[in-house]
PDB file of N, CA, C and O in Angstrom:
ATOM      1  N   UNK A   1     -13.269  -8.281  -1.953  1.00  0.00           N
ATOM      2  CA  UNK A   1     -12.031  -7.656  -1.655  1.00  0.00           C
ATOM      3  C   UNK A   1     -12.665  -6.021  -1.443  1.00  0.00           C
ATOM      4  O   UNK A   1     -13.580  -5.473  -2.058  1.00  0.00           O
ATOM      5  N   UNK A   2     -11.837  -5.521  -0.381  1.00  0.00           N
ATOM      6  CA  UNK A   2     -12.125  -4.103   0.001  1.00  0.00           C
ATOM      7  C   UNK A   2     -10.694  -3.382  -0.579  1.00  0.00           C
ATOM      8  O   UNK A   2      -9.582  -3.909  -0.541  1.00  0.00           O
ATOM      9  N   UNK A   3     -10.997  -2.124  -1.092  1.00  0.00           N
ATOM     10  CA  UNK A   3      -9.827  -1.358  -1.650  1.00  0.00           C
ATOM     11  C   UNK A   3      -9.652  -0.170  -0.717  1.00  0.00           C
ATOM     12  O   UNK A   3     -10.551   0.614  -0.415  1.00  0.00           O
ATOM     13  N   UNK A   4      -8.404  -0.125  -0.300  1.00  0.00           N
ATOM     14  CA  UNK A   4      -8.010   1.260   0.339  1.00  0.00           C
ATOM     15  C   UNK A   4      -6.977   1.962  -0.277  1.00  0.00           C
ATOM     16  O   UNK A   4      -5.883   1.461  -0.538  1.00  0.00           O
ATOM     17  N   UNK A   5      -7.348   3.276  -0.550  1.00  0.00           N
ATOM     18  CA  UNK A   5      -6.481   4.060  -1.146  1.00  0.00           C
ATOM     19  C   UNK A   5      -5.445   4.969  -0.357  1.00  0.00           C
ATOM     20  O   UNK A   5      -5.795   5.713   0.559  1.00  0.00           O
ATOM     21  N   UNK A   6      -4.255   4.849  -0.759  1.00  0.00           N
ATOM     22  CA  UNK A   6      -3.024   5.223  -0.113  1.00  0.00           C
ATOM     23  C   UNK A   6      -2.578   6.544  -0.707  1.00  0.00           C
ATOM     24  O   UNK A   6      -1.926   6.404  -1.742  1.00  0.00           O
ATOM     25  N   UNK A   7      -2.754   7.687  -0.340  1.00  0.00           N
ATOM     26  CA  UNK A   7      -2.197   8.971  -1.055  1.00  0.00           C
ATOM     27  C   UNK A   7      -1.009   9.432  -0.157  1.00  0.00           C
ATOM     28  O   UNK A   7      -1.061   9.393   1.073  1.00  0.00           O
ATOM     29  N   UNK A   8       0.055   9.866  -0.863  1.00  0.00           N
ATOM     30  CA  UNK A   8       1.132  10.448  -0.123  1.00  0.00           C
ATOM     31  C   UNK A   8       1.555  11.706  -0.925  1.00  0.00           C
ATOM     32  O   UNK A   8       1.376  11.798  -2.139  1.00  0.00           O
ATOM     33  N   UNK A   9       2.119  12.653  -0.173  1.00  0.00           N
ATOM     34  CA  UNK A   9       2.631  13.818  -0.641  1.00  0.00           C
ATOM     35  C   UNK A   9       4.113  13.960  -0.970  1.00  0.00           C
ATOM     36  O   UNK A   9       4.499  14.291  -2.091  1.00  0.00           O
ATOM     37  N   UNK A  10       4.886  13.709  -0.003  1.00  0.00           N
ATOM     38  CA  UNK A  10       6.444  14.141  -0.198  1.00  0.00           C
ATOM     39  C   UNK A  10       7.008  13.180  -1.277  1.00  0.00           C
ATOM     40  O   UNK A  10       7.761  13.599  -2.156  1.00  0.00           O
ATOM     41  N   UNK A  11       6.667  12.015  -1.202  1.00  0.00           N
ATOM     42  CA  UNK A  11       7.104  11.093  -2.252  1.00  0.00           C
ATOM     43  C   UNK A  11       6.977  11.609  -3.788  1.00  0.00           C
ATOM     44  O   UNK A  11       7.786  11.404  -4.693  1.00  0.00           O
ATOM     45  N   UNK A  12       5.973  12.204  -3.839  1.00  0.00           N
ATOM     46  CA  UNK A  12       5.450  12.816  -5.358  1.00  0.00           C
ATOM     47  C   UNK A  12       6.357  13.948  -5.718  1.00  0.00           C
ATOM     48  O   UNK A  12       6.480  14.152  -6.925  1.00  0.00           O
ATOM     49  N   UNK A  13       6.925  14.616  -5.008  1.00  0.00           N
ATOM     50  CA  UNK A  13       7.931  15.744  -5.463  1.00  0.00           C
ATOM     51  C   UNK A  13       9.382  15.228  -5.796  1.00  0.00           C
ATOM     52  O   UNK A  13      10.200  15.949  -6.367  1.00  0.00           O
ATOM     53  N   UNK A  14       9.654  13.923  -5.403  1.00  0.00           N
ATOM     54  CA  UNK A  14      10.906  13.471  -5.638  1.00  0.00           C
ATOM     55  C   UNK A  14      11.236  13.336  -7.263  1.00  0.00           C
ATOM     56  O   UNK A  14      10.345  13.267  -8.109  1.00  0.00           O
ATOM     57  N   UNK A  15      12.578  13.313  -7.546  1.00  0.00           N
ATOM     58  CA  UNK A  15      12.869  13.033  -8.933  1.00  0.00           C
ATOM     59  C   UNK A  15      12.173  11.568  -9.414  1.00  0.00           C
ATOM     60  O   UNK A  15      11.686  10.847  -8.542  1.00  0.00           O
ATOM     61  N   UNK A  16      12.146  11.189 -10.715  1.00  0.00           N
ATOM     62  CA  UNK A  16      11.417  10.056 -11.243  1.00  0.00           C
ATOM     63  C   UNK A  16      12.076   8.748 -10.667  1.00  0.00           C
ATOM     64  O   UNK A  16      11.371   7.882 -10.149  1.00  0.00           O
ATOM     65  N   UNK A  17      13.366   8.628 -10.761  1.00  0.00           N
ATOM     66  CA  UNK A  17      14.135   7.424 -10.194  1.00  0.00           C
ATOM     67  C   UNK A  17      13.846   7.331  -8.805  1.00  0.00           C
ATOM     68  O   UNK A  17      13.403   6.265  -8.376  1.00  0.00           O
ATOM     69  N   UNK A  18      14.028   8.267  -8.058  1.00  0.00           N
ATOM     70  CA  UNK A  18      14.010   8.414  -6.481  1.00  0.00           C
ATOM     71  C   UNK A  18      12.573   8.078  -6.066  1.00  0.00           C
ATOM     72  O   UNK A  18      12.290   7.465  -5.037  1.00  0.00           O
ATOM     73  N   UNK A  19      11.673   8.550  -6.986  1.00  0.00           N
ATOM     74  CA  UNK A  19      10.155   8.468  -6.393  1.00  0.00           C
ATOM     75  C   UNK A  19       9.778   6.895  -6.592  1.00  0.00           C
ATOM     76  O   UNK A  19       9.117   6.215  -5.808  1.00  0.00           O
ATOM     77  N   UNK A  20      10.319   6.506  -7.748  1.00  0.00           N
ATOM     78  CA  UNK A  20       9.915   4.969  -8.151  1.00  0.00           C
ATOM     79  C   UNK A  20      10.466   4.050  -7.023  1.00  0.00           C
ATOM     80  O   UNK A  20       9.769   3.167  -6.524  1.00  0.00           O
ATOM     81  N   UNK A  21      11.812   4.309  -6.627  1.00  0.00           N
ATOM     82  CA  UNK A  21      12.388   3.395  -5.679  1.00  0.00           C
ATOM     83  C   UNK A  21      11.485   3.527  -4.250  1.00  0.00           C
ATOM     84  O   UNK A  21      11.084   2.537  -3.638  1.00  0.00           O
ATOM     85  N   UNK A  22      11.253   4.836  -3.853  1.00  0.00           N
ATOM     86  CA  UNK A  22      10.545   5.062  -2.679  1.00  0.00           C
ATOM     87  C   UNK A  22       9.089   4.428  -2.744  1.00  0.00           C
ATOM     88  O   UNK A  22       8.649   3.864  -1.743  1.00  0.00           O
ATOM     89  N   UNK A  23       8.451   4.499  -3.730  1.00  0.00           N
ATOM     90  CA  UNK A  23       7.255   3.982  -3.844  1.00  0.00           C
ATOM     91  C   UNK A  23       7.126   2.375  -3.747  1.00  0.00           C
ATOM     92  O   UNK A  23       6.155   1.803  -3.251  1.00  0.00           O
ATOM     93  N   UNK A  24       8.242   1.746  -4.291  1.00  0.00           N
ATOM     94  CA  UNK A  24       8.431   0.389  -4.299  1.00  0.00           C
ATOM     95  C   UNK A  24       8.590  -0.012  -2.616  1.00  0.00           C
ATOM     96  O   UNK A  24       7.967  -0.888  -2.017  1.00  0.00           O
ATOM     97  N   UNK A  25       9.455   0.763  -2.163  1.00  0.00           N
ATOM     98  CA  UNK A  25       9.733   0.668  -0.727  1.00  0.00           C
ATOM     99  C   UNK A  25       8.627   0.839   0.124  1.00  0.00           C
ATOM    100  O   UNK A  25       8.531   0.105   1.108  1.00  0.00           O
ATOM    101  N   UNK A  26       7.729   1.747  -0.117  1.00  0.00           N
ATOM    102  CA  UNK A  26       6.502   1.911   0.763  1.00  0.00           C
ATOM    103  C   UNK A  26       5.555   0.821   0.460  1.00  0.00           C
ATOM    104  O   UNK A  26       4.791   0.442   1.347  1.00  0.00           O
ATOM    105  N   UNK A  27       5.533   0.229  -0.829  1.00  0.00           N
ATOM    106  CA  UNK A  27       4.706  -0.965  -1.144  1.00  0.00           C
ATOM    107  C   UNK A  27       5.221  -1.994  -0.301  1.00  0.00           C
ATOM    108  O   UNK A  27       4.400  -2.480   0.477  1.00  0.00           O
ATOM    109  N   UNK A  28       6.437  -2.464  -0.266  1.00  0.00           N
ATOM    110  CA  UNK A  28       7.105  -3.299   0.599  1.00  0.00           C
ATOM    111  C   UNK A  28       6.637  -3.166   2.116  1.00  0.00           C
ATOM    112  O   UNK A  28       6.164  -4.118   2.737  1.00  0.00           O
ATOM    113  N   UNK A  29       6.781  -2.130   2.552  1.00  0.00           N
ATOM    114  CA  UNK A  29       6.508  -1.760   4.020  1.00  0.00           C
ATOM    115  C   UNK A  29       5.174  -1.946   4.360  1.00  0.00           C
ATOM    116  O   UNK A  29       4.831  -2.366   5.465  1.00  0.00           O
ATOM    117  N   UNK A  30       4.320  -1.624   3.371  1.00  0.00           N
ATOM    118  CA  UNK A  30       2.673  -1.799   3.682  1.00  0.00           C
ATOM    119  C   UNK A  30       2.390  -3.293   3.995  1.00  0.00           C
ATOM    120  O   UNK A  30       1.806  -3.736   4.985  1.00  0.00           O
ATOM    121  N   UNK A  31       2.971  -4.046   2.852  1.00  0.00           N
ATOM    122  CA  UNK A  31       2.789  -5.602   2.921  1.00  0.00           C
ATOM    123  C   UNK A  31       3.464  -6.142   4.020  1.00  0.00           C
ATOM    124  O   UNK A  31       2.966  -7.128   4.564  1.00  0.00           O
ATOM    125  N   UNK A  32       4.604  -5.630   4.481  1.00  0.00           N
ATOM    126  CA  UNK A  32       5.225  -6.237   5.671  1.00  0.00           C
ATOM    127  C   UNK A  32       4.487  -5.883   6.843  1.00  0.00           C
ATOM    128  O   UNK A  32       4.516  -6.723   7.742  1.00  0.00           O
ATOM    129  N   UNK A  33       3.818  -4.814   7.052  1.00  0.00           N
ATOM    130  CA  UNK A  33       2.944  -4.407   8.096  1.00  0.00           C
ATOM    131  C   UNK A  33       1.604  -5.252   8.310  1.00  0.00           C
ATOM    132  O   UNK A  33       0.993  -5.506   9.348  1.00  0.00           O
ATOM    133  N   UNK A  34       1.350  -5.603   6.984  1.00  0.00           N
ATOM    134  CA  UNK A  34       0.087  -6.370   6.988  1.00  0.00           C
ATOM    135  C   UNK A  34       0.206  -7.874   7.262  1.00  0.00           C
ATOM    136  O   UNK A  34      -0.725  -8.606   7.598  1.00  0.00           O
ATOM    137  N   UNK A  35       1.498  -8.234   7.068  1.00  0.00           N
ATOM    138  CA  UNK A  35       1.730  -9.707   7.417  1.00  0.00           C
ATOM    139  C   UNK A  35       1.312 -10.354   8.439  1.00  0.00           C
ATOM    140  O   UNK A  35       1.086 -11.560   8.343  1.00  0.00           O
ATOM    141  N   UNK A  36       1.146  -9.733   9.509  1.00  0.00           N
ATOM    142  CA  UNK A  36       0.796 -10.151  10.967  1.00  0.00           C
ATOM    143  C   UNK A  36      -0.456 -10.814  10.933  1.00  0.00           C
ATOM    144  O   UNK A  36      -1.187 -10.728  11.920  1.00  0.00           O
ATOM    145  N   UNK A  37      -0.828 -11.501   9.881  1.00  0.00           N
ATOM    146  CA  UNK A  37      -2.151 -12.194   9.896  1.00  0.00           C
ATOM    147  C   UNK A  37      -3.106 -11.545   8.902  1.00  0.00           C
ATOM    148  O   UNK A  37      -3.770 -12.257   8.148  1.00  0.00           O
ATOM    149  N   UNK A  38      -3.202 -10.112   8.874  1.00  0.00           N
ATOM    150  CA  UNK A  38      -4.186  -9.451   8.197  1.00  0.00           C
ATOM    151  C   UNK A  38      -3.635  -9.606   6.544  1.00  0.00           C
ATOM    152  O   UNK A  38      -4.452  -9.793   5.643  1.00  0.00           O
ATOM    153  N   UNK A  39      -2.370  -9.519   6.314  1.00  0.00           N
ATOM    154  CA  UNK A  39      -1.895  -9.318   5.090  1.00  0.00           C
ATOM    155  C   UNK A  39      -2.072 -10.699   4.209  1.00  0.00           C
ATOM    156  O   UNK A  39      -1.625 -10.690   3.062  1.00  0.00           O
ATOM    157  N   UNK A  40      -2.605 -11.687   4.629  1.00  0.00           N
ATOM    158  CA  UNK A  40      -2.770 -12.852   3.931  1.00  0.00           C
ATOM    159  C   UNK A  40      -3.853 -12.541   2.777  1.00  0.00           C
ATOM    160  O   UNK A  40      -5.013 -12.319   3.122  1.00  0.00           O
ATOM    161  N   UNK A  41      -3.540 -12.523   1.580  1.00  0.00           N
ATOM    162  CA  UNK A  41      -4.380 -12.483   0.376  1.00  0.00           C
ATOM    163  C   UNK A  41      -4.440 -10.751  -0.051  1.00  0.00           C
ATOM    164  O   UNK A  41      -5.219 -10.309  -0.896  1.00  0.00           O
ATOM    165  N   UNK A  42      -3.511  -9.960   0.675  1.00  0.00           N
ATOM    166  CA  UNK A  42      -3.710  -8.574   0.403  1.00  0.00           C
ATOM    167  C   UNK A  42      -2.632  -8.385  -0.645  1.00  0.00           C
ATOM    168  O   UNK A  42      -1.661  -9.123  -0.805  1.00  0.00           O
ATOM    169  N   UNK A  43      -2.951  -7.228  -1.382  1.00  0.00           N
ATOM    170  CA  UNK A  43      -2.199  -6.952  -2.663  1.00  0.00           C
ATOM    171  C   UNK A  43      -2.099  -5.575  -2.634  1.00  0.00           C
ATOM    172  O   UNK A  43      -3.046  -4.925  -2.191  1.00  0.00           O
ATOM    173  N   UNK A  44      -0.996  -4.971  -3.078  1.00  0.00           N
ATOM    174  CA  UNK A  44      -0.598  -3.352  -3.390  1.00  0.00           C
ATOM    175  C   UNK A  44      -0.234  -3.265  -4.647  1.00  0.00           C
ATOM    176  O   UNK A  44       0.610  -4.009  -5.147  1.00  0.00           O
ATOM    177  N   UNK A  45      -0.930  -2.211  -5.355  1.00  0.00           N
ATOM    178  CA  UNK A  45      -0.625  -1.854  -6.590  1.00  0.00           C
ATOM    179  C   UNK A  45      -0.405  -0.247  -6.672  1.00  0.00           C
ATOM    180  O   UNK A  45      -1.042   0.473  -5.903  1.00  0.00           O
ATOM    181  N   UNK A  46       0.369   0.227  -7.475  1.00  0.00           N
ATOM    182  CA  UNK A  46       0.392   1.813  -7.684  1.00  0.00           C
ATOM    183  C   UNK A  46       0.052   2.227  -8.983  1.00  0.00           C
ATOM    184  O   UNK A  46       0.292   1.544  -9.978  1.00  0.00           O
ATOM    185  N   UNK A  47      -0.528   3.379  -9.006  1.00  0.00           N
ATOM    186  CA  UNK A  47      -0.907   4.160 -10.189  1.00  0.00           C
ATOM    187  C   UNK A  47      -0.956   5.534  -9.980  1.00  0.00           C
ATOM    188  O   UNK A  47      -1.607   6.003  -9.046  1.00  0.00           O
ATOM    189  N   UNK A  48      -0.256   6.304 -10.851  1.00  0.00           N
ATOM    190  CA  UNK A  48      -0.417   7.591 -10.904  1.00  0.00           C
ATOM    191  C   UNK A  48      -0.279   8.415  -9.428  1.00  0.00           C
ATOM    192  O   UNK A  48      -1.147   9.216  -9.082  1.00  0.00           O
ATOM    193  N   UNK A  49       0.757   8.163  -8.707  1.00  0.00           N
ATOM    194  CA  UNK A  49       0.936   8.660  -7.617  1.00  0.00           C
ATOM    195  C   UNK A  49      -0.090   8.370  -6.300  1.00  0.00           C
ATOM    196  O   UNK A  49      -0.438   9.162  -5.425  1.00  0.00           O
ATOM    197  N   UNK A  50      -0.430   7.011  -6.472  1.00  0.00           N
ATOM    198  CA  UNK A  50      -1.310   6.468  -5.459  1.00  0.00           C
ATOM    199  C   UNK A  50      -1.016   5.123  -5.146  1.00  0.00           C
ATOM    200  O   UNK A  50      -0.502   4.499  -6.074  1.00  0.00           O
ATOM    201  N   UNK A  51      -1.198   4.516  -4.110  1.00  0.00           N
ATOM    202  CA  UNK A  51      -1.128   3.099  -3.825  1.00  0.00           C
ATOM    203  C   UNK A  51      -2.467   2.546  -3.612  1.00  0.00           C
ATOM    204  O   UNK A  51      -3.223   3.229  -2.921  1.00  0.00           O
ATOM    205  N   UNK A  52      -2.897   1.446  -4.075  1.00  0.00           N
ATOM    206  CA  UNK A  52      -4.133   0.745  -3.729  1.00  0.00           C
ATOM    207  C   UNK A  52      -3.778  -0.513  -2.978  1.00  0.00           C
ATOM    208  O   UNK A  52      -2.905  -1.269  -3.403  1.00  0.00           O
ATOM    209  N   UNK A  53      -4.452  -0.744  -1.857  1.00  0.00           N
ATOM    210  CA  UNK A  53      -4.337  -1.889  -1.045  1.00  0.00           C
ATOM    211  C   UNK A  53      -5.621  -2.468  -1.170  1.00  0.00           C
ATOM    212  O   UNK A  53      -6.681  -1.917  -0.872  1.00  0.00           O
ATOM    213  N   UNK A  54      -5.433  -3.912  -1.747  1.00  0.00           N
ATOM    214  CA  UNK A  54      -6.725  -4.722  -1.740  1.00  0.00           C
ATOM    215  C   UNK A  54      -6.579  -5.756  -0.616  1.00  0.00           C
ATOM    216  O   UNK A  54      -5.575  -6.463  -0.533  1.00  0.00           O
ATOM    217  N   UNK A  55      -7.651  -5.832   0.289  1.00  0.00           N
ATOM    218  CA  UNK A  55      -7.735  -6.720   1.255  1.00  0.00           C
ATOM    219  C   UNK A  55      -8.934  -7.445   1.414  1.00  0.00           C
ATOM    220  O   UNK A  55     -10.019  -6.865   1.369  1.00  0.00           O
ATOM    221  N   UNK A  56      -8.835  -8.709   1.605  1.00  0.00           N
ATOM    222  CA  UNK A  56     -10.124  -9.585   1.570  1.00  0.00           C
ATOM    223  C   UNK A  56     -10.994  -8.915   2.527  1.00  0.00           C
ATOM    224  O   UNK A  56     -10.488  -8.334   3.487  1.00  0.00           O
ATOM    225  N   UNK A  57     -12.321  -8.942   2.349  1.00  0.00           N
ATOM    226  CA  UNK A  57     -13.338  -8.332   3.201  1.00  0.00           C
ATOM    227  C   UNK A  57     -13.534  -8.914   4.451  1.00  0.00           C
ATOM    228  O   UNK A  57     -14.113  -8.196   5.267  1.00  0.00           O
ATOM    229  N   UNK A  58     -13.186 -10.087   4.834  1.00  0.00           N
ATOM    230  CA  UNK A  58     -13.261 -10.543   6.000  1.00  0.00           C
ATOM    231  C   UNK A  58     -12.105 -10.227   6.927  1.00  0.00           C
ATOM    232  O   UNK A  58     -12.189 -10.552   8.111  1.00  0.00           O
ATOM    233  N   UNK A  59     -11.041  -9.619   6.463  1.00  0.00           N
ATOM    234  CA  UNK A  59     -10.004  -9.070   7.170  1.00  0.00           C
ATOM    235  C   UNK A  59     -10.064  -7.696   7.385  1.00  0.00           C
ATOM    236  O   UNK A  59      -9.299  -7.202   8.214  1.00  0.00           O
ATOM    237  N   UNK A  60     -10.933  -6.928   6.708  1.00  0.00           N
ATOM    238  CA  UNK A  60     -10.869  -5.588   6.674  1.00  0.00           C
ATOM    239  C   UNK A  60     -10.965  -4.812   8.052  1.00  0.00           C
ATOM    240  O   UNK A  60     -10.311  -3.788   8.250  1.00  0.00           O
ATOM    241  N   UNK A  61     -11.815  -5.358   8.987  1.00  0.00           N
ATOM    242  CA  UNK A  61     -11.974  -4.728  10.285  1.00  0.00           C
ATOM    243  C   UNK A  61     -10.584  -4.828  11.096  1.00  0.00           C
ATOM    244  O   UNK A  61     -10.418  -4.009  12.001  1.00  0.00           O
ATOM    245  N   UNK A  62      -9.627  -5.726  10.848  1.00  0.00           N
ATOM    246  CA  UNK A  62      -8.447  -5.648  11.483  1.00  0.00           C
ATOM    247  C   UNK A  62      -7.568  -4.659  10.921  1.00  0.00           C
ATOM    248  O   UNK A  62      -6.695  -4.233  11.677  1.00  0.00           O
ATOM    249  N   UNK A  63      -7.615  -4.221   9.786  1.00  0.00           N
ATOM    250  CA  UNK A  63      -6.775  -3.230   9.059  1.00  0.00           C
ATOM    251  C   UNK A  63      -7.173  -1.938   9.583  1.00  0.00           C
ATOM    252  O   UNK A  63      -6.292  -1.132   9.882  1.00  0.00           O
ATOM    253  N   UNK A  64      -8.413  -1.643   9.731  1.00  0.00           N
ATOM    254  CA  UNK A  64      -8.830  -0.183  10.080  1.00  0.00           C
ATOM    255  C   UNK A  64      -8.820   0.064  11.473  1.00  0.00           C
ATOM    256  O   UNK A  64      -9.177   1.154  11.920  1.00  0.00           O
ATOM    257  N   UNK A  65      -8.394  -0.973  12.276  1.00  0.00           N
ATOM    258  CA  UNK A  65      -8.321  -0.672  13.759  1.00  0.00           C
ATOM    259  C   UNK A  65      -6.989   0.008  13.994  1.00  0.00           C
ATOM    260  O   UNK A  65      -6.670   0.365  15.128  1.00  0.00           O
TER     261      UNK A  65
END
């Protein structure tokens, strides 16, 4: 698995409830965007203002293009 770090700025300055909702929406949108074949086996997790996208190594080239 390859790990991609997603950092974001504006979401981090929102209130706690709004930030949590926006982070979940961003996670959903990332997975939806990867579903076009690349997202098979992808996983998104969040921790301390960052998202981590795990992608199978054999699909990494398609994500970075």
